[in-house]
N, C-alpha and C positions, 0 to 999 in steps of 0.2 A: 725283545721287541720293545720299541720305544713306547713310553707311557704318554708322550705328547703327540697331539694331532694339530694339523693346521686347518683353520677354517676361514674361508674367504667370504666376507659380508658384502653383499651387492649393494646394500642401502648406503654404505659409505666407502665402498671400493677399498676395503681394508682387510689385510691378512693378519691373523693372530694365531698363536699357539695355545692350546689348552690341554688339560689333563683328559684322558680318555673318559667317557661316561658323563661329560658335562651336559647339562640340559639346554635346549634352545632359549629358554626363559633366561638362564644365566648368561648366555652369550649376549642376548639383547641387552641386559643390564649392564654387562661390561662395556659394550659399545655405546651405551646410552642413546639407543635409537629412538629417535622421536619422529612419529608419523602423524598423519592428519588426526587420528584418533587412537585408541589404545590398541596395542599389538594383539592380534587374535591367534596368529599361528605363523608358519613360515614355509617357503618352498625350499626343500632341501634337494639339491641336485634336480631341480625343477619337478619335485613331487611334494604334495602338500603333507605337512606334518603338524601335530599339535605341540604346543609350547613345552610340554613335559617330555618330549621326545629326547632320548639320550644319544649323543654322537660319540661313536667309537673309531670312526675312520675319517680321513680328510674329506670335507665337504664344502659345497658352495651353497650359502644361505641367503635367502631374501625374506625379510620379515614383511608380513602383510597386515593391513587393518580391514575395516569394513568397506573402504573404497575399492578394494579388489574384489572381483567376482567371487572368488572362493571365500574371502572374508564375510561378505554379505550372505552367502549360504551358510556359513557357520553360525552366523547371528540368528538367522531365521530358524535353523534347526533347534538351536538352543531355546529360543522363545517358545517353540512348539512344545519342548519338553517341559518348560516352566508352566505353560498353560495346561498341559496334561496333568502335572503334579498338582496344580491348583484345583483343577475339576475333581480330581480323586479326593482331595481334602475337603474342599468347600461343598461339593455336591456328591457325596457318597453314593455309589451305584450308577451315576451318569456315565455315558460312554462318548468320549470325544472323537470326532473324525475331523482331521484337517483336509479340506476339500480342494480348493484351487485358489490361485491369485485372481483377484479383481479389485478395482478401485484403489489401486496402489497398495493393497494389503493382501492378507490371506484369509480366506473365508472358511470358518469352522462351524460345524454343527454339533449338537448333542442328541444323543438317543434317536438317531434317524430322522433328524429335521424337526424334532419336537420343539416347540417354540421355547426360546430363552428369554426370560424377563429382563427388563433394565435393571432391577434390584440384583439379580443374579450375576449379570455382567459387571455391575459395579463391585459387588463382593468379590468376584474373581479378580478383577484388576487390582484391587486394594490388597488382596492377599499375595498376588504376584510381586507388587511393589515392596511389601514386606520382606519377601524372600530376597529380593534384590538388595535390599539394605543390609541383610544378614550375611551376605558375601559367602554363600554356601558353594563348595566345589562340585562340579560335575566330574564324577570319578569314573574313570575308564577302566574297564575290566576286559581281559581276555581269558576265556577258559575253554576246556574241551566242550565241543558241540553238544554232546550228549547231556552235559550238565546244564549248559545254557537252555537247551530245549525243556529240560524239566522245570527250570525256573520260569520260563515263558508259559509252560502249561498251567502253572499255579496263577499266572496273571491272566490266563485267557488269551493270549496272543496267538490265535490259531493262524492268521495270516502271515505272521513273522516266522512261526514254526515251519510252515510250508516252504518258505524261502530258504531257511537254514538247511532243510532236508534236501532240497533241490540242488544245493551248491555242493554238498558232500565234503565240506572242509573238516579237518580234524579239530580246529579251533575256531571259535567265533567270539565277537566282541559285543558288548553293550555298555550302556551308561547308567550310572545310579546317582540319584539326588536324594539324600537323606535315606529313607527306607523304601525308596521307589526306583524301579528299574525300567528301562525301555531301550530299544535299539533305534539307531539312526544311521543312515548310509552315508556317512562322512563324519568328520570330527565336529565337536562342540567347542564353545569357548570355555576358558579355564573355570569360571565361576559365575554365579548369578549376578555378582557385582558388575559384570561387563554389560548387563542388559538394562541400562538405565532409561533407554528411549524406546518406549512402545506405548500403546494404549489398546483398549478394547471398546468397540463400538457396536451398538445394536444394529444388525443388518439382516433385513428379511426375517426369517425364523431363526437364524444363528447370529453369529457376531463375526466382525471383521477385526483381525489382529493387525494393528497398524505398526508399521516398521519405519526405521529412520531413512532419511534421504541418503543415498549413497555417497554423495559428495558433500553433503551437509549433515553429517551423521549426529549432530547435536539436536536436530529438529526432525519432527515427523514429516513423512510424505503428506503432501496434500490430499485431502479426502475428496475424491472425484467420484460421484455416484454414476455407476455404469449399469443402468437397469437393463438395457438391451443385452449387454454382455453377460450379465449375471443370469438373465432368463435363458440364454442359449446354453450356458454352462448347466444350469439346473435341469433343462430339458434332456440333455444327454446323460447327465447323472442319474436322473429318474429312469431313463431308458436302460442304463447299465444295471440298475438294481432290478429291473424286470427280467433282464437276461441273466442276472446273478453273476456278473462279471465286473467287479469294482476294483479289484486289486490284482497284482501280477499272480499271485497264488491261484486265484480263480481262473486266469487265463491258461496257467500251466496245467491245471487239472483238466481243463477242456481238451488241450492238446494231448495229455496223457491218455485221455479216453477216446482219442480219435474223433473228436467233435469240432475240431478247428474248422473244417470245411463248411459246416453248417454256420459257424459264426461269420466266416467270410461272406457267405450268401446273404445272411440277414443284415450284415453291416452294409453291404453294397446295395441291397434293396432299400434300406433306410435312406442312404444318401439319394438314390434316384427318386424316391418319393418326395424327399424334401426339395430337391431341385425342380421336380415337376410342379410342386406347390408354389414355389417362387415364380415360375413361368406363368402359373395360373393367376397368382396375384397381379402380375404385370398385365396380362391380356384381359383380365376382368375388371381392372379399375375403371370407374365410371369415365374419367378423362384419361384415356389410355396413354401411358408415357411414350415418348418418341425416342428417348435416349436411356439406356441402361449404363450407369456408371459403376464400375467394379474396382474396389480397392483391397489391399491386404498386404501384410508384411512379406518378407522374402520367404520363399519355400512354403507358402500357404496353399499352393495348389490352385491359385486363382486362374492360370491359363487353362487348365483342364476343365475347371469349373465353368469357365466362359464358353468353352466348346460345348459342354454338356447342357448348359443352360440354353445355347442357341438351338440345339436340337429340340428341346422341350418348347421353346418359343415356336419352332415350325410346327410341332404338333398341335399348337394352339392357333395355327393359321397365320402366323406372322412370319415375315421374311427378315432375318437378322443380317446386318452388315457390320463388320468389325472395323474399328478405326484405331490405329496404333499412335499413342502419344509420342513414341519416339521419333515420329516423322516431323514433330513440331519443335525439335530442339533448335535453340538459336544457333547461330554460326559460333564455332568454338571461341572465337576471340571475344564474344560477347557473354560467355558462360561465366557465372559468378565464381569467385574463389572462397574455399573454405578457411578456416582458421590457420591451416598449414600452407597456404598459398597454392593449394592444388584445385584443379577444376572440380566444382561440386555439381556433378550431374543430377544429384537427387534434389537439388534446391528447386523449388517451383519456378524461380526466375530463369532456370535453364530452358524452360519452355516458352514459346512465343504465345503468350495468352491472348494477345490481340487477334493474332490470326486464327487461333483455335476458336475463339468466339465468333469472329466474322464467318468462318466456314460453317460453323454449326448453325448459325442464324440463316445462312442461305439454304442449307440443307432442309431445315424446318420449314422453309417457305417453298419447298419443292424445287428449288433451282439446283442446277448441276454445278459441282465444284471441281477444280483440278487439285488432286491430292498432292501435297508436298511429299518429298522423300528426303532422307537424311543419309549422307554418307559418313560413316564413322572413320573411314580411311582418311578422308580430306578434312572432315570437321565442317563440312558445308551442306546447306539445303539445296536441293535442286528439284526440278520438275521434269516428268516425261509426259506420257499421254494418259496416265492413270486418272480416271474420273469417277465421281460418285454423285448419285441422285437418290434421294428417298421418295418412294411412291407411297400410295395410301396405306398399305399393310406392311410397309417396311419399318424396321426399327434398328436403331444404331446401338451397338454394344461397344463400349470403350473401357478398356482395362488398364490400370496403371496405379502407382503408388499414390498419386495425387487426386484419384477419382472422387473422393469424398470432400476434398478441400473446397469450400464455397467459392474461392477466388478462382479456381480452374475454369468454371463456367459461369462467372459472375453476371455475364449479360443475358443468360439463358433462363427463362422463367422456370421456377421449381416445379411447376405444374406438369411440365413435359419430361421430368427427370425422375428416374427410379434408381435408388442408390443401394449397393449391396457391398457388405464388409464380409471378407472371407479370411478365415484363419484356422490354423490347426490348434484347437482348444482341447488339449489333452483331457480326457474325462476319467481316465483310468489312474489309480494311485499305485505307489509301491506297496503300501499297507495303510492302515487307518491313520497313522501319524506321520506319514511320509508322502507328500504329493510329488508328482512329476511336473516340473516347470514346463509350460507350453513352448518356451524358447528352446528347450532341448529338444522337443519334437521337431521343430523346424530346422534346427542345427543339424540333426542327424540326417534328415532328408537332404539338406544342402550338401553335406559331406558326400553322400552316396552319388548325388546328381553330378556334383562338380567333378568328381573322380571319373565317372563314366562318360560324361558328355563334354567336359571343358578341360580335361587333362590336369586338373588341380589335385595336388595331394592333400590329405587331411590336414597336414601342417599348414599349408597355404590357406585353406579354407578357414581354420581356427584362427590364423593370425588376423584375418579380415573380419571376423565375427563382430568384435566389439565396435568396429566402425560402422558395420551394417546396422547394429542395434542402436547406435546413436542416431543414425538416420531415420530409423523407425520411430524412435522417441520424438524426433522433431517434426516429421513430415506425415506420419500415418496415424499413430495412436491418438493424437489429440482430436481426431475427427471421426473416431469409431462410432460414436453415438449419433453421428449425422445420418447413419444408414437407415433406410427403410426396413431392411432385414438383414440378419446376419446368418451366415452359413458356416458350420463347423466342418472343415475337411478332415479332421482326425478320424482315424479308423481304429476300433477297438483292438484289432489284431496286429497292427502295423509294426510295433516295435519288435514283436517276435519274428516278423519277415525281414525287417531291416537289419536285424541282428547278424544274419549270415552275410549281408553285404558290408556292413559297416566294420565289423570287427577286423578283417584282414587289412582294411584301409587304415584303421586307427593304430594298428600294430606297427605300421610302417613309420610312425612318429618316434624318433629316437630320444633317448633320454637327455641328450645334450641340447635339445631344442626347448625354447621356452613354452611351447604348446604341449609338451609332454604331460603336464599335470592335468590338463583338460581332457586329453586323449585317454589317459589312464582312468580319470573319473568316469568317462563314458563307457570304458571297457568294463569297469567294475559294475556299472549300472546294467549292462547287457548280461552280465553273469547271472543275473536272476531270472532270465527268460528262457524257457524251452523253445528252440527254433520251430517255426511254422514254414513249410515250403510254399513257394509262390505260384505253383503251377494252377491252383484253382482261382487265382484272382483274375477277374475279367480284364480284357484289353482296354475297356473305357474307364477302369478305376483311376481315381485321382493319384493313388500311390503308384501307378504306372509311369506317371510323369517323371518319377525319380528312379524307379527300378529299371525302366526299359520295358519294351513289349507293349507299348500303347498302340492302339488303332488310330489314334489322332496324330496329325502331323504338326510339329512344333517349329 
């Protein structure tokens, strides 16, 4: 057998032969690969690997840095371990929980939301920077699962032990920093020296772990205070604690003990109560709003939310009418172009703002309007005999990605508007040190929905996702805090239900596709969940918008 193997490097489109067992780090050094920032890992045959990975067979390799989504995840995981280590050394006995993303960072708490002082945060940050300067390696270990469980028992990692036991693997992995171990569901960067850009900021009772900008990794993300977003996260986090379901292990225990049906009922009742409360806020406001504007990112469930809110508004004696912003698209030749010269249908300027404001003004005066329609086949607006008029107890419900952008309804007084931001804000964690990104929640929903209703493969949905995310960053997220109220569409049980639908779809992504790494990451994520059947989910549930079986017409 030849001792030489050929490796194709996609970064410079070069083939080279090497001795078997060469590491990815050595390959990168030999090619002198220069990326936007330091190399953190590589996609090997479209699967993420750490730099210490040894190559024994011919491979295609693409080196990545923090500008790649996988690279950013590696950086944040590593920062989480660095913070955990610092808490253990600086504040002995304190327990860290990595909660959720907010304000362009990651919110963390100590000892169940016990207040963290400015001095403690300063001391933790200084200690972390000292560790970065020392360039300490994050050592990767893989041992028999029984041995790893015993080590985790000594550390008190009950939530991590439960996940290891549920998977039933012969071998399991963990990371070590000096004398401290922890597990992370994905690779870390090679050493602490890679983590030069971060900061800790006092935030509510806890602290915000600030991270680099993805495409400007030498500087921190801008600190944008998101009080409303934080409050909705905390409300659900507190509710989870009452139910004693904060991590995947807790959810798996419920399913094992045949209590998942009860969790479904309580989760759905909580949603209904919150939607009813929002309808009450609208109906009981002193100067009752005439227009409800609903916005949210892709797969947030805003369509089902809108329909359920309409029902609750009727309970309050109001008569809701829906208005689709799609009908106000400008003719295709007037649609703005994006950076690639393609029609940008998500741009605000793709809508006829003048006509929208004129029609809304007439409706608010009680006058009748002729509603426009838009043909996606011809790219033209047209009219038939569809008309609309608002009477005394009528209320207009408008749903769309630009709903919270003040420019959309710039000529309409704020006093007649009620604004709702809707998103799936995941409140359950993998374990105390590993959060679940809210974007993953929406991505999985979209994969299942696109496959069922749009005949898109998982590979097609994954290939479009980064473009969708860029549109959200530009058109939706900057206006979140404009909302009068936020609604979290995430359901505690939904990952365990989506697992059964998503796994077969993700398995169709073949290894020769660029999207394989992301599909494989999501499959690994699902491996921690015990499946929950969907027969007990009511037909009005928001998750039915993606699973099917909804009693609403879309």
